[in-house]
N, CA and C atoms as a LAMMPS dump frame, in Angstrom:
ITEM: TIMESTEP
0
ITEM: NUMBER OF ATOMS
462
ITEM: BOX BOUNDS ff ff ff
-5.0000000000000000e+02 5.0000000000000000e+02
-5.0000000000000000e+02 5.0000000000000000e+02
-5.0000000000000000e+02 5.0000000000000000e+02
ITEM: ATOMS id mol type element x y z
1 1 1 N 375.193 -265.782 -469.226
2 1 2 C 376.531 -265.23 -469.196
3 1 3 C 377.04 -265.24 -467.757
4 2 1 N 378.288 -265.549 -467.582
5 2 2 C 378.883 -265.603 -466.252
6 2 3 C 379.136 -264.193 -465.724
7 3 1 N 379.064 -264.035 -464.407
8 3 2 C 379.325 -262.711 -463.821
9 3 3 C 380.734 -262.201 -464.12
10 4 1 N 381.708 -263.076 -464.237
11 4 2 C 383.08 -262.654 -464.557
12 4 3 C 383.173 -262.018 -465.93
13 5 1 N 382.501 -262.604 -466.898
14 5 2 C 382.502 -262.039 -468.251
15 5 3 C 381.751 -260.714 -468.299
16 6 1 N 380.65 -260.648 -467.549
17 6 2 C 379.891 -259.4 -467.474
18 6 3 C 380.761 -258.292 -466.873
19 7 1 N 381.496 -258.629 -465.827
20 7 2 C 382.378 -257.65 -465.183
21 7 3 C 383.456 -257.183 -466.156
22 8 1 N 384.02 -258.092 -466.941
23 8 2 C 385.027 -257.71 -467.929
24 8 3 C 384.45 -256.748 -468.962
25 9 1 N 383.29 -257.075 -469.487
26 9 2 C 382.661 -256.22 -470.503
27 9 3 C 382.347 -254.845 -469.922
28 10 1 N 381.853 -254.818 -468.708
29 10 2 C 381.505 -253.532 -468.079
30 10 3 C 382.764 -252.71 -467.816
31 11 1 N 383.842 -253.34 -467.395
32 11 2 C 385.091 -252.606 -467.166
33 11 3 C 385.621 -252.009 -468.469
34 12 1 N 385.594 -252.779 -469.541
35 12 2 C 386.081 -252.282 -470.829
36 12 3 C 385.185 -251.157 -471.343
37 13 1 N 383.874 -251.354 -471.258
38 13 2 C 382.937 -250.323 -471.728
39 13 3 C 383.066 -249.046 -470.903
40 14 1 N 383.216 -249.193 -469.589
41 14 2 C 383.376 -248.012 -468.722
42 14 3 C 384.666 -247.285 -469.046
43 15 1 N 385.742 -248.01 -469.273
44 15 2 C 387.015 -247.382 -469.623
45 15 3 C 386.951 -246.62 -470.928
46 16 1 N 386.326 -247.217 -471.93
47 16 2 C 386.196 -246.545 -473.228
48 16 3 C 385.314 -245.302 -473.099
49 17 1 N 384.198 -245.438 -472.381
50 17 2 C 383.299 -244.292 -472.183
51 17 3 C 384.006 -243.181 -471.42
52 18 1 N 384.741 -243.543 -470.375
53 18 2 C 385.458 -242.547 -469.576
54 18 3 C 386.531 -241.852 -470.402
55 19 1 N 387.207 -242.595 -471.26
56 19 2 C 388.22 -241.995 -472.129
57 19 3 C 387.582 -241.021 -473.12
58 20 1 N 386.433 -241.389 -473.679
59 20 2 C 385.738 -240.501 -474.62
60 20 3 C 385.26 -239.225 -473.926
61 21 1 N 384.705 -239.365 -472.745
62 21 2 C 384.237 -238.187 -472.002
63 21 3 C 385.409 -237.299 -471.608
64 22 1 N 386.536 -237.902 -471.256
65 22 2 C 387.718 -237.13 -470.873
66 22 3 C 388.263 -236.334 -472.057
67 23 1 N 388.347 -236.956 -473.212
68 23 2 C 388.824 -236.249 -474.404
69 23 3 C 387.846 -235.129 -474.769
70 24 1 N 386.559 -235.397 -474.638
71 24 2 C 385.557 -234.357 -474.899
72 24 3 C 385.676 -233.188 -473.929
73 25 1 N 385.934 -233.484 -472.679
74 25 2 C 386.097 -232.413 -471.68
75 25 3 C 387.337 -231.577 -471.966
76 26 1 N 388.378 -232.228 -472.422
77 26 2 C 389.594 -231.499 -472.771
78 26 3 C 389.351 -230.611 -473.989
79 27 1 N 388.613 -231.126 -474.952
80 27 2 C 388.332 -230.349 -476.17
81 27 3 C 387.447 -229.143 -475.872
82 28 1 N 386.498 -229.299 -474.964
83 28 2 C 385.602 -228.186 -474.62
84 28 3 C 386.187 -227.289 -473.531
85 29 1 N 387.41 -227.597 -473.075
86 29 2 C 388.091 -226.819 -472.019
87 29 3 C 387.283 -226.83 -470.731
88 30 1 N 386.608 -227.934 -470.478
89 30 2 C 385.802 -228.062 -469.273
90 30 3 C 386.651 -228.539 -468.101
91 31 1 N 387.786 -229.185 -468.412
92 31 2 C 388.644 -229.724 -467.382
93 31 3 C 390.093 -229.39 -467.74
94 32 1 N 390.918 -229.179 -466.719
95 32 2 C 392.32 -228.852 -466.966
96 32 3 C 393.066 -230.076 -467.506
97 33 1 N 394.211 -229.806 -468.08
98 33 2 C 394.982 -230.862 -468.723
99 33 3 C 395.44 -231.923 -467.728
100 34 1 N 395.824 -231.496 -466.526
101 34 2 C 396.312 -232.461 -465.544
102 34 3 C 395.198 -233.42 -465.108
103 35 1 N 393.999 -232.893 -464.902
104 35 2 C 392.875 -233.772 -464.553
105 35 3 C 392.524 -234.696 -465.715
106 36 1 N 392.56 -234.181 -466.932
107 36 2 C 392.27 -235.029 -468.1
108 36 3 C 393.302 -236.136 -468.243
109 37 1 N 394.55 -235.817 -467.962
110 37 2 C 395.586 -236.838 -468.018
111 37 3 C 395.33 -237.929 -466.972
112 38 1 N 394.975 -237.523 -465.769
113 38 2 C 394.691 -238.493 -464.707
114 38 3 C 393.497 -239.376 -465.079
115 39 1 N 392.432 -238.757 -465.571
116 39 2 C 391.25 -239.544 -465.943
117 39 3 C 391.521 -240.419 -467.158
118 40 1 N 392.361 -239.969 -468.07
119 40 2 C 392.741 -240.793 -469.206
120 40 3 C 393.516 -242.03 -468.753
121 41 1 N 394.422 -241.838 -467.786
122 41 2 C 395.156 -242.987 -467.245
123 41 3 C 394.229 -243.969 -466.532
124 42 1 N 393.28 -243.431 -465.773
125 42 2 C 392.31 -244.305 -465.097
126 42 3 C 391.509 -245.099 -466.128
127 43 1 N 391.106 -244.438 -467.207
128 43 2 C 390.34 -245.123 -468.253
129 43 3 C 391.169 -246.217 -468.914
130 44 1 N 392.43 -245.913 -469.201
131 44 2 C 393.294 -246.929 -469.814
132 44 3 C 393.54 -248.102 -468.87
133 45 1 N 393.678 -247.824 -467.584
134 45 2 C 393.848 -248.903 -466.601
135 45 3 C 392.594 -249.775 -466.546
136 46 1 N 391.423 -249.151 -466.604
137 46 2 C 390.182 -249.935 -466.608
138 46 3 C 390.091 -250.843 -467.846
139 47 1 N 390.418 -250.301 -469.012
140 47 2 C 390.359 -251.093 -470.239
141 47 3 C 391.38 -252.236 -470.18
142 48 1 N 392.594 -251.907 -469.754
143 48 2 C 393.638 -252.931 -469.654
144 48 3 C 393.246 -254.012 -468.645
145 49 1 N 392.726 -253.608 -467.511
146 49 2 C 392.299 -254.579 -466.496
147 49 3 C 391.157 -255.439 -467.026
148 50 1 N 390.278 -254.864 -467.811
149 50 2 C 389.182 -255.632 -468.393
150 50 3 C 389.67 -256.703 -469.348
151 51 1 N 390.753 -256.41 -470.081
152 51 2 C 391.293 -257.398 -471.014
153 51 3 C 392.175 -258.434 -470.311
154 52 1 N 392.959 -258.004 -469.339
155 52 2 C 393.946 -258.889 -468.723
156 52 3 C 393.338 -259.78 -467.644
157 53 1 N 392.563 -259.189 -466.737
158 53 2 C 392.019 -259.959 -465.618
159 53 3 C 390.933 -260.913 -466.095
160 54 1 N 390.914 -262.08 -465.524
161 54 2 C 389.903 -263.092 -465.842
162 54 3 C 389.224 -263.516 -464.541
163 55 1 N 388.214 -262.762 -464.101
164 55 2 C 387.552 -263.099 -462.832
165 55 3 C 386.571 -264.269 -463.003
166 56 1 N 387.098 -265.45 -463.215
167 56 2 C 386.228 -266.605 -463.477
168 56 3 C 385.568 -267.141 -462.206
169 57 1 N 386.171 -266.951 -461.066
170 57 2 C 385.639 -267.477 -459.808
171 57 3 C 384.848 -266.43 -459.022
172 58 1 N 384.467 -265.338 -459.647
173 58 2 C 383.776 -264.27 -458.924
174 58 3 C 382.384 -264.711 -458.47
175 59 1 N 381.758 -265.62 -459.214
176 59 2 C 380.413 -266.103 -458.862
177 59 3 C 380.445 -266.866 -457.539
178 60 1 N 381.584 -267.389 -457.205
179 60 2 C 381.715 -268.128 -455.955
180 60 3 C 381.72 -267.181 -454.742
181 61 1 N 382.218 -265.945 -454.918
182 61 2 C 382.374 -265.011 -453.799
183 61 3 C 381.279 -263.959 -453.717
184 62 1 N 380.639 -263.669 -454.821
185 62 2 C 379.628 -262.606 -454.812
186 62 3 C 378.446 -263.048 -455.677
187 63 1 N 377.243 -262.725 -455.213
188 63 2 C 376.05 -263.094 -455.978
189 63 3 C 375.833 -262.098 -457.115
190 64 1 N 374.875 -262.391 -457.976
191 64 2 C 374.567 -261.486 -459.087
192 64 3 C 374.091 -260.131 -458.581
193 65 1 N 373.245 -260.132 -457.551
194 65 2 C 372.74 -258.875 -456.995
195 65 3 C 373.855 -258.114 -456.278
196 66 1 N 374.757 -258.827 -455.666
197 66 2 C 375.918 -258.182 -455.048
198 66 3 C 376.806 -257.517 -456.079
199 67 1 N 376.96 -258.184 -457.223
200 67 2 C 377.745 -257.61 -458.312
201 67 3 C 377.077 -256.355 -458.855
202 68 1 N 375.753 -256.398 -459.018
203 68 2 C 375.01 -255.231 -459.495
204 68 3 C 375.163 -254.069 -458.512
205 69 1 N 375.04 -254.391 -457.228
206 69 2 C 375.189 -253.356 -456.199
207 69 3 C 376.603 -252.777 -456.208
208 70 1 N 377.605 -253.613 -456.317
209 70 2 C 378.994 -253.146 -456.354
210 70 3 C 379.246 -252.278 -457.591
211 71 1 N 378.681 -252.658 -458.718
212 71 2 C 378.845 -251.863 -459.94
213 71 3 C 378.158 -250.507 -459.823
214 72 1 N 376.981 -250.49 -459.232
215 72 2 C 376.272 -249.213 -459.046
216 72 3 C 377.058 -248.296 -458.12
217 73 1 N 377.584 -248.842 -457.046
218 73 2 C 378.403 -248.034 -456.13
219 73 3 C 379.652 -247.536 -456.861
220 74 1 N 380.266 -248.393 -457.639
221 74 2 C 381.45 -247.989 -458.396
222 74 3 C 381.159 -246.879 -459.386
223 75 1 N 380.031 -246.995 -460.1
224 75 2 C 379.654 -245.937 -461.034
225 75 3 C 379.389 -244.616 -460.306
226 76 1 N 378.748 -244.699 -459.155
227 76 2 C 378.476 -243.481 -458.383
228 76 3 C 379.773 -242.827 -457.915
229 77 1 N 380.713 -243.618 -457.45
230 77 2 C 381.996 -243.075 -456.998
231 77 3 C 382.734 -242.415 -458.16
232 78 1 N 382.755 -243.076 -459.314
233 78 2 C 383.436 -242.517 -460.484
234 78 3 C 382.745 -241.224 -460.934
235 79 1 N 381.417 -241.209 -460.936
236 79 2 C 380.684 -240.015 -461.357
237 79 3 C 380.959 -238.842 -460.415
238 80 1 N 380.908 -239.09 -459.113
239 80 2 C 381.151 -238.018 -458.138
240 80 3 C 382.58 -237.501 -458.259
241 81 1 N 383.536 -238.394 -458.399
242 81 2 C 384.932 -237.967 -458.538
243 81 3 C 385.134 -237.166 -459.822
244 82 1 N 384.504 -237.59 -460.902
245 82 2 C 384.624 -236.864 -462.166
246 82 3 C 383.966 -235.487 -462.063
247 83 1 N 382.798 -235.435 -461.441
248 83 2 C 382.089 -234.159 -461.255
249 83 3 C 382.936 -233.205 -460.42
250 84 1 N 383.528 -233.718 -459.35
251 84 2 C 384.365 -232.868 -458.499
252 84 3 C 385.606 -232.385 -459.252
253 85 1 N 386.174 -233.243 -460.08
254 85 2 C 387.331 -232.842 -460.888
255 85 3 C 386.955 -231.715 -461.848
256 86 1 N 385.788 -231.822 -462.456
257 86 2 C 385.34 -230.778 -463.381
258 86 3 C 385.114 -229.458 -462.646
259 87 1 N 384.527 -229.52 -461.462
260 87 2 C 384.276 -228.292 -460.697
261 87 3 C 385.578 -227.664 -460.205
262 88 1 N 386.513 -228.489 -459.751
263 88 2 C 387.809 -227.956 -459.315
264 88 3 C 388.529 -227.31 -460.499
265 89 1 N 388.446 -227.918 -461.656
266 89 2 C 389.056 -227.333 -462.854
267 89 3 C 388.422 -225.993 -463.197
268 90 1 N 387.105 -225.934 -463.108
269 90 2 C 386.39 -224.682 -463.395
270 90 3 C 386.79 -223.587 -462.407
271 91 1 N 386.853 -223.934 -461.135
272 91 2 C 387.25 -222.95 -460.125
273 91 3 C 388.703 -222.529 -460.303
274 92 1 N 389.548 -223.442 -460.708
275 92 2 C 390.949 -223.114 -460.958
276 92 3 C 391.071 -222.117 -462.111
277 93 1 N 390.315 -222.338 -463.168
278 93 2 C 390.335 -221.402 -464.301
279 93 3 C 389.801 -220.021 -463.883
280 94 1 N 388.731 -220.004 -463.115
281 94 2 C 388.195 -218.721 -462.647
282 94 3 C 389.198 -218.014 -461.742
283 95 1 N 389.901 -218.775 -460.919
284 95 2 C 390.903 -218.193 -460.043
285 95 3 C 392.039 -217.571 -460.853
286 96 1 N 392.459 -218.218 -461.91
287 96 2 C 393.49 -217.663 -462.781
288 96 3 C 393.01 -216.375 -463.447
289 97 1 N 391.766 -216.354 -463.903
290 97 2 C 391.215 -215.152 -464.521
291 97 3 C 391.151 -214.001 -463.522
292 98 1 N 390.738 -214.307 -462.298
293 98 2 C 390.673 -213.263 -461.264
294 98 3 C 392.062 -212.754 -460.914
295 99 1 N 393.054 -213.633 -460.879
296 99 2 C 394.42 -213.2 -460.598
297 99 3 C 394.916 -212.252 -461.689
298 100 1 N 394.58 -212.525 -462.924
299 100 2 C 394.964 -211.638 -464.023
300 100 3 C 394.274 -210.284 -463.877
301 101 1 N 392.987 -210.301 -463.543
302 101 2 C 392.257 -209.045 -463.372
303 101 3 C 392.805 -208.238 -462.206
304 102 1 N 393.146 -208.899 -461.108
305 102 2 C 393.714 -208.198 -459.955
306 102 3 C 395.052 -207.587 -460.329
307 103 1 N 395.856 -208.305 -461.079
308 103 2 C 397.147 -207.781 -461.514
309 103 3 C 396.966 -206.539 -462.381
310 104 1 N 396.009 -206.593 -463.291
311 104 2 C 395.741 -205.421 -464.138
312 104 3 C 395.223 -204.245 -463.323
313 105 1 N 394.37 -204.521 -462.344
314 105 2 C 393.866 -203.443 -461.497
315 105 3 C 394.978 -202.824 -460.653
316 106 1 N 395.889 -203.637 -460.155
317 106 2 C 397.014 -203.1 -459.375
318 106 3 C 397.895 -202.222 -460.241
319 107 1 N 398.141 -202.678 -461.458
320 107 2 C 398.951 -201.89 -462.374
321 107 3 C 398.271 -200.557 -462.684
322 108 1 N 396.967 -200.596 -462.904
323 108 2 C 396.222 -199.368 -463.168
324 108 3 C 396.222 -198.465 -461.935
325 109 1 N 396.101 -199.043 -460.761
326 109 2 C 396.121 -198.274 -459.518
327 109 3 C 397.465 -197.578 -459.334
328 110 1 N 398.565 -198.278 -459.602
329 110 2 C 399.888 -197.662 -459.497
330 110 3 C 400.027 -196.506 -460.472
331 111 1 N 399.504 -196.673 -461.662
332 111 2 C 399.57 -195.606 -462.663
333 111 3 C 398.78 -194.381 -462.201
334 112 1 N 397.61 -194.616 -461.647
335 112 2 C 396.783 -193.501 -461.156
336 112 3 C 397.473 -192.809 -459.98
337 113 1 N 398.073 -193.583 -459.084
338 113 2 C 398.787 -192.969 -457.952
339 113 3 C 399.965 -192.129 -458.428
340 114 1 N 400.677 -192.592 -459.431
341 114 2 C 401.769 -191.795 -459.989
342 114 3 C 401.25 -190.487 -460.569
343 115 1 N 400.126 -190.544 -461.269
344 115 2 C 399.542 -189.324 -461.829
345 115 3 C 399.113 -188.365 -460.722
346 116 1 N 398.545 -188.905 -459.642
347 116 2 C 398.123 -188.05 -458.521
348 116 3 C 399.337 -187.395 -457.883
349 117 1 N 400.415 -188.151 -457.704
350 117 2 C 401.621 -187.575 -457.11
351 117 3 C 402.211 -186.484 -458.006
352 118 1 N 402.177 -186.704 -459.303
353 118 2 C 402.667 -185.67 -460.218
354 118 3 C 401.808 -184.422 -460.142
355 119 1 N 400.493 -184.595 -460.076
356 119 2 C 399.599 -183.441 -460.005
357 119 3 C 399.74 -182.699 -458.685
358 120 1 N 399.883 -183.424 -457.573
359 120 2 C 400.034 -182.744 -456.283
360 120 3 C 401.384 -182.049 -456.206
361 121 1 N 402.432 -182.645 -456.778
362 121 2 C 403.741 -181.985 -456.795
363 121 3 C 403.681 -180.728 -457.646
364 122 1 N 402.985 -180.782 -458.771
365 122 2 C 402.845 -179.621 -459.635
366 122 3 C 402.015 -178.545 -458.933
367 123 1 N 400.936 -178.952 -458.236
368 123 2 C 400.086 -177.991 -457.526
369 123 3 C 400.816 -177.314 -456.386
370 124 1 N 401.62 -178.048 -455.64
371 124 2 C 402.375 -177.448 -454.534
372 124 3 C 403.435 -176.492 -455.039
373 125 1 N 404.081 -176.842 -456.136
374 125 2 C 405.117 -175.951 -456.673
375 125 3 C 404.486 -174.669 -457.222
376 126 1 N 403.29 -174.759 -457.799
377 126 2 C 402.651 -173.548 -458.311
378 126 3 C 402.143 -172.68 -457.172
379 127 1 N 401.712 -173.27 -456.055
380 127 2 C 401.278 -172.476 -454.893
381 127 3 C 402.456 -171.731 -454.283
382 128 1 N 403.594 -172.38 -454.197
383 128 2 C 404.77 -171.732 -453.619
384 128 3 C 405.215 -170.568 -454.484
385 129 1 N 405.08 -170.699 -455.78
386 129 2 C 405.465 -169.61 -456.674
387 129 3 C 404.484 -168.448 -456.573
388 130 1 N 403.205 -168.698 -456.323
389 130 2 C 402.192 -167.655 -456.243
390 130 3 C 402.289 -166.857 -454.949
391 131 1 N 402.664 -167.486 -453.849
392 131 2 C 402.674 -166.813 -452.545
393 131 3 C 404.101 -166.418 -452.184
394 132 1 N 404.351 -165.076 -452.024
395 132 2 C 405.685 -164.649 -451.591
396 132 3 C 405.908 -165.063 -450.128
397 133 1 N 407.203 -165.014 -449.738
398 133 2 C 407.593 -165.503 -448.417
399 133 3 C 406.912 -164.778 -447.266
400 134 1 N 406.852 -163.488 -447.256
401 134 2 C 406.329 -162.738 -446.115
402 134 3 C 404.82 -162.618 -446.094
403 135 1 N 404.147 -162.802 -447.173
404 135 2 C 402.704 -162.617 -447.256
405 135 3 C 401.975 -163.951 -447.084
406 136 1 N 400.906 -163.951 -446.312
407 136 2 C 400.123 -165.187 -446.195
408 136 3 C 399.367 -165.448 -447.498
409 137 1 N 399.124 -166.73 -447.763
410 137 2 C 398.367 -167.097 -448.967
411 137 3 C 396.894 -166.816 -448.737
412 138 1 N 396.162 -166.705 -449.827
413 138 2 C 394.727 -166.448 -449.738
414 138 3 C 394.014 -167.562 -448.996
415 139 1 N 394.428 -168.811 -449.242
416 139 2 C 393.777 -169.935 -448.569
417 139 3 C 393.995 -169.87 -447.066
418 140 1 N 395.213 -169.464 -446.662
419 140 2 C 395.516 -169.369 -445.233
420 140 3 C 394.721 -168.242 -444.588
421 141 1 N 394.544 -167.135 -445.296
422 141 2 C 393.796 -166.003 -444.753
423 141 3 C 392.326 -166.374 -444.596
424 142 1 N 391.789 -167.131 -445.531
425 142 2 C 390.393 -167.544 -445.444
426 142 3 C 390.173 -168.502 -444.283
427 143 1 N 391.17 -169.331 -443.985
428 143 2 C 391.037 -170.293 -442.897
429 143 3 C 391.366 -169.678 -441.548
430 144 1 N 391.901 -168.499 -441.539
431 144 2 C 392.234 -167.836 -440.284
432 144 3 C 393.679 -168.017 -439.888
433 145 1 N 394.487 -168.582 -440.759
434 145 2 C 395.901 -168.761 -440.471
435 145 3 C 396.652 -167.529 -440.933
436 146 1 N 397.479 -166.995 -440.072
437 146 2 C 398.245 -165.797 -440.419
438 146 3 C 399.652 -166.132 -440.787
439 147 1 N 400.008 -167.376 -440.703
440 147 2 C 401.357 -167.749 -441.022
441 147 3 C 402.239 -167.741 -439.803
442 148 1 N 401.734 -167.217 -438.685
443 148 2 C 402.517 -167.198 -437.459
444 148 3 C 402.025 -168.325 -436.569
445 149 1 N 402.853 -169.331 -436.401
446 149 2 C 402.468 -170.485 -435.619
447 149 3 C 402.524 -170.139 -434.136
448 150 1 N 401.54 -170.565 -433.388
449 150 2 C 401.509 -170.408 -431.948
450 150 3 C 401.089 -169.022 -431.475
451 151 1 N 400.828 -168.124 -432.389
452 151 2 C 400.421 -166.779 -431.979
453 151 3 C 398.961 -166.804 -431.575
454 152 1 N 398.614 -166.185 -430.423
455 152 2 C 397.212 -166.193 -430.006
456 152 3 C 396.366 -165.298 -430.886
457 153 1 N 395.135 -165.752 -431.118
458 153 2 C 394.192 -164.933 -431.902
459 153 3 C 393.571 -163.92 -430.952
460 154 1 N 393.951 -162.637 -431.101
461 154 2 C 393.411 -161.634 -430.2
462 154 3 C 392.659 -160.574 -430.945
């Protein structure tokens, strides 16, 4: 078999395999839709290039071992790029989940702060009602405050 025909078959097979893996990743929610769309387009381009291009003179420019080496490098590049796409998609999903959790925590924090402000406002109003104007409060007497600011303790 000529190296050109081998290259065509490998391009078509790689495109079909990449398309199947991409659809599987989308179904398992392993990769985001935008990455799946990009990889689907790459797979379709590989299949189309495999059918359209006719590298009949490739044996003249590259040896069989050179072709094998180029294919191995190409597979490694595609695998690394696909792996990185999957990891970026996973991190993106985790980032979205964390953003939702942070939003919920902020909302809960605001609610708790409102409750604290209501309780402190209620507590201050009840203290003012308990202590008449001229008499020091019990808490002030225990702390040594007489209600007279700046007066020396003698």
